[in-house]
N, C-alpha and C positions, 0 to 999 in steps of 0.2 A: 729749515728754519731757522731764521736766526734768534738768540735765544733774546733779547727786544721782543721781537714780533711774539712769542711765546709768553711772554710777559705779559702784551698787551691785551693777547688774546685769554688767557686766564682773567686778567681784570676785567674784560667785558662780558664775560661768562657769568663770574660774581656778581658785578651789575646786573643783567638780565636774571639770575635765580632769586634777586634778593625778593623782588615782588610774588614769587611763588613760593617762597619760602613761608608768606605773609598768606598764602591758601588757604582757605576752614574747608577741614575734608572729616567727614565724620569718623575717619580712621586716621592715625599718626602716619598710620604704615603705607599707606594710600600715598601721602604727600611723599614720603622719605622714597616711593617706588618711582614718583613722578620727576623727583628732584634725580636721584640717581639716574634713571635715563637720559634725560637732560645731559647733565655733568658728562655721562659716558660716553652719548655720543659728540659732544664738543671735544672731550678730549680725543677721541678717535680721528675726529678731522686733522687737530695739531700732531698725533703723534703720526697718522699713516704718510707724512708727508714726506717725500724724498726729491732729492737734489733733480733726477730723472725724471720726476714725473711732469706728464704734460699739463697746460692750463685745462686740457678738457678732465683729465685723470682728477687734476683736483675739484675739481666743480661738480665732478659724476658724483666724489665721496662724501663730498657736503649733502648733494641731495641724496643719496641713498643712506646715510648717516638717518637722516631727521625721517624717510619713509621707512626706516626699518621700525625704528622706536614710535612713529607716531601712531599706530593703531593700538598699541600697548599700553601708550600712555591714554590714549581716549578711555580704552577701557578700562583702566585703573582710576581715572577720575571724573568720570561719567556716571557709575554707580548707577545704571539703568536695571529695572526689572526687566523680566521675564516678555513681558507684554513689550515693555519700551524697544527692547532691544528686536523687536519681529519686524516694527515699521521703521528705528533706526536706521540698523545696521544694512540694507538693502540702498536708503538714500542716503549715506553715507558714502559708501562705495560709487554712487553714483556722483555725489559732489568733489568725491576724491579724482577721480577720473576727469572732471572738467577742470580742477584747479590744478592738477599734473600737466593736461595739455599747455596751458599759457605758463607753467613753471619750466615745461621742455623749450618752447618757444623762449619765454626770456634767456636759457641757459644757452641756446643756440647762439642769440644774439650776444650772447658774454663772450662767445669762444670765436664771435666772426671780430670782436673788439680785442680779442687777445691774437689774433693773426696778424694784425698791424700793428699791435701796441710795439714801442711809444710815438710809433708815428702814424698818427690819428691825421686822416685827410678833414679837410674844415666841412666840406662837404657829405661825407658820410656820417662823420659825427653829429650834423642837423639831420640825416635822415633815422643815424640812431637814436637820437632823442624823441625824436615823435614816435618812432614804433614803440621803446619802452614806457613813453609817457601813454601810450595805448593800450599797453600790456597792463599796466598797473592802473587803469581805469576797467578794463575790461575783468581783472580779478577782482575790482571793487564792486562791480555790478553782479557779476556769477557769486559772489561772497553774497552780496546782500539778497540776490532772490533766492537762496538756497538756506541763508538765515531762515527768512521767511516762511520755508517748505519746514524746517528742522521745528518753528515754533508752532506748527498747526498739532505736528505728532507728540512732542514734549512740552510737560508743565513748564512754565513761562521761564520759571528760574533753570531748571537743567540746557534750555534752550542757549539763556544768555551764558552760564556756565559751558556750554558746548563752545560756543562765539569765542568767551575768554582763552580758553585752550588751543583752539584753532589760531586764533592770532599771535598766542606766543609761538606757537610751534613754526608757524610762517616766520615770525621775526627771528626767531632760532636760524632758521635758514638763510633770510636773508643777514643776518651777521655772519652766518659760516662763509656765504658767496661773498660778502664786501670784503672779510681778511683775504681772499684769494685772488680778490682784481683790483690791480692797482689802479689811482685815480688818471684821468688823462694829465699831461702834462702842461703847465699851466705855459701859454705862450704872447700872452700880453694883446693878441690879435683877436681882433672882433671878424 
């Protein structure tokens, strides 16, 4: 990875972590843990890259880094009571299973793209755009349905907090993925 790219990723990390640093929690240590886990995950994704790695390796590193830290972040930021946790965790695991299926499909789409990059045929680009936007819509629909379920088992403030935490973790994954996937070359043709 080039020095310029590392600097760019560090800048993006800093921008992403700014709102997290402003999060209000009952304990400062919780916020520090949250920031530390996210920072370590992003740095690991930056450091792990080696010239011999395939696009699939890079994408899997980004995915596994966020996945490994996700539940720890949720535990530390949600501050659930024992009673809340009883209902929350089974639903959370169901939710993550559904969201991970969508993420896996997205990763497969990115891997298909990586196989032909930089020579992306127009017909494939059209199909991939349709699939990509369909996956994004599916993700929004699934997230909305599950957030409604979480709002039935948690107090409204905690349900909102969970939605915020999940959104930030998803943005982290998207940032890591975007850092590994080059843009389609502009050809100027329609």
